[in-house]
BAMIKOL-19419 format. One line per field, with one value per residue (C-alpha): residue in three letters; x, y, z. Coordinates in nm, 4 decimals. Last residue first. Example, Ala and Ser with C-alpha at 12.3 -4.5 7.8 and 13.67 -1.06 7.14 Angstrom:
r SER; ALA .
u 1.3670; 1.2300 .
v -0.1060; -0.4500 .
w 0.7140; 0.7800 .
//
This chain:
r SER; LEU; ALA; LEU; ALA; GLU; ILE; CYS; ASP; PHE; LEU; GLN; ALA; ALA; ILE; ASN; LEU; GLY; PHE; GLN; ALA; ASP; LEU; GLU; ARG; ILE; CYS; THR; PRO; SER; THR; VAL; ASN; ILE; GLU; THR; LEU; SER; ASP; GLY; ILE; VAL; ASP; LEU; GLY; VAL; PHE; LEU; MET; GLY; ARG; ARG; ARG; LEU; GLU; PRO; GLY; VAL; GLN; ALA; ALA; ILE; TRP; ARG; ASP; HIS; GLU; THR; LEU; PRO; ARG; GLY; GLU; GLY; ARG; GLY; GLY; ALA; ALA; LEU; ASN; GLY; ARG; PHE; GLU; ASP; GLY; GLN; PRO; ILE; ARG; ALA; LEU; CYS; TYR; ASP; VAL; PRO; THR; GLY; ASP; VAL; LEU; LEU; ILE; ARG; LYS; ASP; GLY; HIS; VAL; ILE; GLU; PRO; LEU; TYR; ARG; GLN; ALA; MET; ALA; LEU; GLN; ARG; GLY; GLY; GLU; THR; LEU; THR; GLU; LEU; ILE; VAL; ASN; LEU; ASN; PRO; ASP; GLY; ALA; HIS; SER; ARG; PHE; ILE; SER; ARG; GLY; GLY; MET; GLY; ASP; LEU; PRO; LYS; LEU; VAL; VAL; GLU; GLY; GLN; GLU; SER; THR; PHE; ALA; LYS; LEU; ALA; LYS; ASN; ASP; ARG; SER; VAL; LEU; THR; PRO; PRO; CYS; CYS; GLN; PRO; PHE; LEU; LEU; ALA; ALA; LEU; LYS; GLU; ASN; PHE; ASP; ARG; LEU; GLY; GLN; PRO; ASN; ASN; VAL; VAL; LEU; ALA; GLY; GLN; ARG; GLN; ALA; PHE; GLY; LEU; ILE; GLN; THR; ASP; HIS; LEU; TYR; ASN; ALA; ASP; VAL; PRO; PRO; ASP; THR; ARG; MET; LEU; VAL; ALA; GLN; GLY; PRO; GLY; PHE; THR; LEU; THR; SER; TRP; ASP; GLY; LEU; MET; PHE; HIS; GLU; GLY; PRO; ILE; ASP; HIS; VAL; GLN; LEU; PRO; ALA; VAL; VAL; ALA; THR; ALA; GLN; GLY; ASP; ARG; LEU; ALA; LEU; GLY; GLY; PRO; ARG; VAL; TYR; HIS; LEU; ARG; HIS; GLY; ARG; HIS; GLN; ALA; GLU; LEU; LEU; MET; ALA; PHE; THR; SER; ASP; LYS; ALA; PRO; LYS; ILE; ALA; GLY; ILE; PRO; ASP; MET; VAL; VAL; VAL; VAL; ASP; LEU; ALA; ALA; SER; VAL; PRO; MET .
u 2.4981; 2.3250; 2.0747; 1.9738; 1.9537; 1.8147; 1.5317; 1.4465; 1.4239; 1.2421; 0.9634; 0.9170; 0.9074; 0.6440; 0.4273; 0.4172; 0.1424; -0.0970; -0.3696; -0.6463; -0.4387; -0.1483; -0.3916; -0.5709; -0.2512; -0.0802; -0.3874; -0.2374; -0.0537; 0.1089; 0.2473; 0.2759; -0.0799; -0.1240; -0.4845; -0.7549; -0.6124; -0.8841; -0.9712; -1.2549; -1.1634; -0.7914; -0.6180; -0.2419; -0.0563; 0.3150; 0.6129; 0.9652; 0.9235; 1.2850; 1.2165; 1.3324; 1.1110; 0.8072; 0.8922; 0.9326; 0.6072; 0.3555; 0.3025; 0.3811; 0.1388; -0.1326; -0.0646; -0.0716; -0.4163; -0.5157; -0.4067; -0.6161; -0.4624; -0.5819; -0.8588; -0.8938; -1.2234; -1.2352; -1.5773; -1.6203; -1.7276; -1.5891; -1.2492; -1.2382; -1.2697; -1.5305; -1.7239; -2.0750; -2.2523; -2.6202; -2.5433; -2.1787; -1.9086; -1.6529; -1.2837; -1.1108; -0.7814; -0.5184; -0.3231; 0.0008; 0.1970; 0.3026; 0.6673; 0.7834; 0.9999; 0.7085; 0.3812; 0.0467; -0.2776; -0.5805; -0.8946; -1.2018; -1.4756; -1.7399; -1.9879; -1.7034; -1.7501; -1.9943; -1.6947; -1.7866; -1.5819; -1.3250; -1.3325; -1.0397; -1.0282; -0.7762; -0.8278; -0.9134; -1.2208; -1.4820; -1.3258; -1.2588; -1.4273; -1.7040; -1.7868; -1.7885; -2.0280; -2.2414; -2.2785; -2.3456; -2.6294; -2.9093; -2.7594; -2.8321; -2.5338; -2.4227; -2.2647; -2.0703; -1.8794; -1.5538; -1.4916; -1.3273; -1.2786; -0.9961; -0.7642; -0.7833; -0.5255; -0.6350; -1.0026; -1.2679; -1.5443; -1.6732; -1.8613; -2.1793; -2.2822; -1.9277; -1.9808; -2.2170; -1.9660; -1.6850; -1.8965; -1.9403; -1.5661; -1.4974; -1.7505; -1.6070; -1.2580; -1.0049; -0.9109; -0.8168; -1.0122; -1.0166; -1.1325; -1.0477; -0.6827; -0.4334; -0.3262; -0.2987; 0.0071; 0.1511; -0.2159; -0.1941; 0.0413; -0.2275; -0.4400; -0.1615; 0.0470; 0.3760; 0.6530; 0.6880; 0.6811; 0.9126; 1.1700; 1.1451; 1.2153; 0.9686; 1.1306; 1.4388; 1.7794; 2.0164; 2.3518; 2.3723; 2.2235; 1.9157; 1.8870; 1.9036; 1.6175; 1.4428; 1.4477; 1.2819; 1.0262; 0.9432; 0.8977; 0.6517; 0.4489; 0.4371; 0.3338; 0.0468; 0.0378; -0.2808; -0.2047; -0.0948; 0.2507; 0.4562; 0.8142; 1.0043; 1.3706; 1.6301; 1.9581; 2.3045; 2.4447; 2.3353; 2.0659; 2.1497; 1.9420; 1.8333; 1.7072; 1.3789; 1.3689; 1.2128; 0.8815; 0.6606; 0.4081; 0.1090; -0.0378; -0.4031; -0.4334; -0.1234; 0.1004; 0.3944; 0.6185; 0.9346; 1.0541; 1.3633; 1.2706; 1.3395; 1.3890; 1.5106; 1.8133; 1.9073; 2.2425; 2.2684; 2.3700; 2.0862; 1.7894; 1.4787; 1.2299; 1.0386; 0.6930; 0.5437; 0.8210; 1.0159; 0.9991; 1.3249; 1.3394; 1.6585; 1.6697; 1.6733; 1.4740; 1.1634; 1.1904; 1.1827; 0.8876; 0.6841; 0.7687; 0.6514; 0.3232; 0.2745; 0.3188; 0.0493; -0.2099; -0.5212; -0.4806; -0.2627; -0.5368; -0.3348; -0.3881; -0.0926; 0.1441; 0.0817; 0.1105; 0.4303; 0.8013; 0.9739; 1.3497; 1.4841; 1.8417; 1.9760; 2.1233; 2.3973; 2.3861; 2.0119; 1.7552; 1.4996 .
v 0.8675; 0.8822; 0.6004; 0.6716; 1.0526; 1.0408; 0.8072; 1.0173; 1.3451; 1.1410; 1.0579; 1.4172; 1.5216; 1.2540; 1.4193; 1.7500; 1.9406; 2.2121; 2.0948; 1.9517; 1.8663; 1.7113; 1.5118; 1.3680; 1.2953; 1.1184; 0.9030; 0.5569; 0.2752; 0.0221; -0.2746; -0.1480; -0.0865; -0.1239; -0.2104; -0.1536; 0.1051; 0.2283; 0.5796; 0.6392; 0.4188; 0.4226; 0.2783; 0.3344; 0.3896; 0.3210; 0.4674; 0.4108; 0.0603; -0.0143; -0.2426; 0.0095; 0.2728; 0.0488; -0.0136; 0.3600; 0.4508; 0.2215; 0.3634; 0.7205; 0.6912; 0.5730; 0.8691; 1.1046; 0.9791; 1.0273; 1.3918; 1.4372; 1.4579; 1.7374; 1.6416; 1.5657; 1.4292; 1.1373; 1.0056; 0.6274; 0.4480; 0.1000; 0.1822; 0.4894; 0.2559; 0.3754; 0.0524; 0.0636; 0.1274; 0.2335; 0.5806; 0.6806; 0.5644; 0.8305; 0.7946; 1.0284; 1.1385; 1.2303; 1.5494; 1.6239; 1.3480; 1.0988; 1.0143; 0.6508; 0.6943; 0.8704; 0.7686; 0.8278; 0.8252; 0.6921; 0.7574; 0.5373; 0.7997; 0.9627; 0.6795; 0.4446; 0.5643; 0.2735; 0.0409; -0.3208; -0.5495; -0.7273; -1.0717; -1.1856; -1.4930; -1.7748; -2.0251; -2.3978; -2.3889; -2.4279; -2.1764; -1.9495; -1.6467; -1.8420; -2.0676; -1.7611; -1.5712; -1.8847; -1.9226; -1.5528; -1.5226; -1.5804; -1.2974; -1.3925; -1.2083; -0.9496; -0.9078; -0.6596; -0.8256; -0.7425; -0.9393; -0.6424; -0.3212; -0.1947; -0.4766; -0.8449; -1.0871; -1.1548; -1.2129; -1.0002; -1.0007; -0.6815; -0.7393; -0.6711; -0.8165; -0.8564; -1.1856; -1.3280; -1.2408; -1.4003; -1.7160; -1.7213; -1.6791; -1.9626; -2.1873; -2.1000; -2.2066; -2.0749; -1.7969; -1.4336; -1.2644; -0.8922; -0.6538; -0.3040; -0.2102; 0.0427; -0.1465; -0.4537; -0.3098; -0.6164; -0.6729; -0.4046; -0.6320; -0.8995; -0.7110; -0.5734; -0.8890; -0.7419; -1.0023; -1.0380; -0.6647; -0.6146; -0.8508; -0.6653; -0.3259; -0.0751; 0.0851; -0.1045; 0.0687; -0.1061; -0.2380; -0.5940; -0.7185; -0.5058; -0.6485; -1.0009; -0.9024; -0.7692; -1.1246; -1.2386; -0.9596; -1.0837; -1.4367; -1.3039; -1.1266; -1.4367; -1.6549; -1.4220; -1.0867; -0.9866; -0.7014; -0.3954; -0.3509; -0.0652; -0.1788; 0.1461; 0.0606; 0.3278; 0.2794; 0.4255; 0.0889; -0.2286; -0.4031; -0.5393; -0.3816; -0.5638; -0.3565; -0.2309; 0.0789; 0.4031; 0.4547; 0.7644; 0.8469; 1.0635; 1.1360; 1.0456; 1.2999; 1.5255; 1.5248; 1.4001; 1.1010; 0.9871; 0.6276; 0.4448; 0.0790; -0.2143; -0.5908; -0.6575; -0.8191; -0.9796; -1.1629; -1.5242; -1.6641; -1.4699; -1.3855; -1.2219; -0.9342; -0.8567; -0.9860; -0.6490; -0.4622; -0.2620; 0.1124; 0.3047; 0.6696; 0.8781; 1.1264; 1.4970; 1.6144; 1.6773; 1.3193; 1.1826; 1.4072; 1.2997; 0.9350; 0.9603; 1.1229; 0.8427; 0.5863; 0.7691; 0.7363; 0.9524; 1.2099; 0.9661; 0.7009; 0.3887; 0.1539; 0.2583; 0.2135; -0.1590; -0.2509; -0.1383; -0.2090; 0.1280; 0.1719; 0.5128; 0.5475; 0.8157; 1.1508; 1.3157; 1.6948; 1.6951; 1.8673; 2.0742 .
w 0.0908; -0.2475; -0.1986; 0.1618; 0.1608; -0.1926; -0.0905; 0.2156; 0.0199; -0.2423; 0.0019; 0.1135; -0.2523; -0.3203; -0.0551; -0.2392; -0.0587; -0.1765; 0.0626; -0.1549; -0.4629; -0.2720; -0.0582; -0.3623; -0.5544; -0.2644; -0.1828; -0.2515; -0.0776; -0.3128; -0.1178; 0.2410; 0.3613; 0.7383; 0.8244; 1.0889; 1.3295; 1.5640; 1.6859; 1.4406; 1.1476; 1.0684; 0.7626; 0.7705; 0.4425; 0.4161; 0.2320; 0.3641; 0.5053; 0.5917; 0.8884; 1.1467; 0.9824; 1.0159; 1.3809; 1.4516; 1.2754; 1.4450; 1.7938; 1.6863; 1.3947; 1.6343; 1.8637; 1.5661; 1.4699; 1.8340; 1.8226; 1.5110; 1.1658; 0.9401; 0.6993; 0.3289; 0.1990; -0.0440; -0.1459; -0.1417; -0.4588; -0.3894; -0.5438; -0.3191; -0.0220; 0.2303; 0.2582; 0.4119; 0.0769; 0.0871; -0.0465; -0.0178; 0.2204; 0.3211; 0.2462; 0.4899; 0.3364; 0.5941; 0.6607; 0.8454; 0.6666; 0.9294; 1.0044; 0.9860; 0.6768; 0.5057; 0.6708; 0.4997; 0.6975; 0.5098; 0.7126; 0.6708; 0.6877; 0.9059; 0.8439; 0.9381; 1.2969; 1.3348; 1.3860; 1.3172; 1.5435; 1.3327; 1.1699; 0.9566; 0.7333; 0.7034; 0.4230; 0.4278; 0.6526; 0.3799; 0.1487; 0.4481; 0.2912; 0.1177; 0.4132; 0.6388; 0.4134; 0.3735; 0.7506; 0.8061; 0.5526; 0.8068; 1.0181; 1.3800; 1.5177; 1.2662; 0.9240; 0.7157; 0.4325; 0.2545; -0.0660; -0.2454; -0.0497; -0.2706; -0.1691; -0.0792; 0.0616; 0.4194; 0.3400; 0.5094; 0.7695; 0.9340; 1.2564; 1.4519; 1.7877; 1.9196; 2.1033; 1.8405; 1.5688; 1.7704; 1.8003; 1.4220; 1.3687; 1.6135; 1.4416; 1.1007; 1.2066; 0.9571; 1.1989; 1.2501; 1.5305; 1.5988; 1.8729; 1.7425; 1.6938; 1.8359; 2.1488; 1.9282; 1.7480; 1.5714; 1.4903; 1.2209; 1.0289; 0.9879; 0.7346; 0.5154; 0.5397; 0.6501; 0.6398; 0.2638; 0.1910; 0.4878; 0.3387; 0.0086; 0.1744; 0.0290; -0.1614; -0.2805; -0.2651; -0.5082; -0.3878; -0.5200; -0.1903; -0.2635; -0.6143; -0.4648; -0.2310; -0.5413; -0.6756; -0.3522; -0.3805; -0.7314; -0.5955; -0.3373; -0.6059; -0.8263; -0.5305; -0.4397; -0.2659; -0.4397; -0.4474; -0.6460; -0.7951; -0.6505; -0.5890; -0.6489; -0.7099; -0.6349; -0.8206; -0.7645; -0.6603; -0.8438; -1.0455; -1.3869; -1.6637; -1.9793; -2.2733; -2.4163; -2.6360; -2.5180; -2.3385; -2.3263; -2.0554; -1.9582; -2.2982; -2.2335; -1.9548; -1.9407; -1.6341; -1.8386; -1.7717; -1.9501; -1.9254; -2.0468; -2.1053; -1.8780; -1.8775; -1.5256; -1.3631; -1.0334; -1.0460; -0.9218; -1.2605; -1.4255; -1.2058; -1.3523; -1.3243; -1.6455; -1.5547; -1.6449; -1.8319; -1.5795; -1.6456; -1.6066; -1.4994; -1.4857; -1.1982; -1.2739; -0.9738; -1.1846; -1.3141; -0.9589; -0.8703; -1.1736; -1.1036; -0.7424; -0.8496; -1.1046; -0.8278; -0.6308; -0.9070; -0.8813; -1.1594; -1.3549; -1.3883; -1.4672; -1.7642; -1.9807; -1.6888; -1.6668; -1.2953; -1.1278; -1.0873; -1.1209; -1.1593; -1.0580; -1.1829; -0.9557; -1.0462; -0.8439; -0.7895; -0.7378; -0.9611; -0.7636 .
//
């Protein structure tokens, strides 16, 4: 429903013309914001800037429509100075490289100028999506993060079977399943660590992956009642939708809720309003804070409106 006071909703995202609206969570947020009467502004890719200590963006007015092939319309470009009455959705995909970090620093200026930034720029810098789960070791499988290939190899021998991955990937890219005695293990480790120069993560392989890698969404620290289990297909061990996994909605288990209760309060304290937890079996494997997805799939399967829950929180914070 339209609200009594409209916000300027400023979205920082990957090129809007290239998204798949039926699966894009940012698009779901924009549809809900427009439905509520908020004004939408699309930031031109690379359009964040600082002028004399003031955060600005090159933006165009945006309209969105849930129509394949005709899902957006942009107006004329202009320069916007960040300030009160604005909610900024920071939704660009990883990698969290120097350009991404610099954009969060500019959005930190926007925050100090009075804009609400979702998620909190400081949190986006602090929460590496692989490492953040280890803030809650009671929820995680045995894990080693190291540049030392010998240590990673010894961990593999100790665990028997492991998943090896870089710290800055997404969508299942560059994730390997290996085991003690694997003749390819040395080259996998050399590739991931770039010869000992980059950190890599090794986690005990969880056979429960055959039942799905569950994406649990948290809105201001509170879990949505349903998760999307991303189930590997064929000879693929990865459940990521981008790697061909099949999405199946399920109600949360009691243990899922326990994990959410362990993690949620700290995420809320740090201003992380929209987060995706990855859970395999009973183990937390990642905390996704940059651009978590699965809104559209869960909405469609269960008649939900997750973006409405998010905007209830955004309005309470930005319009108070």
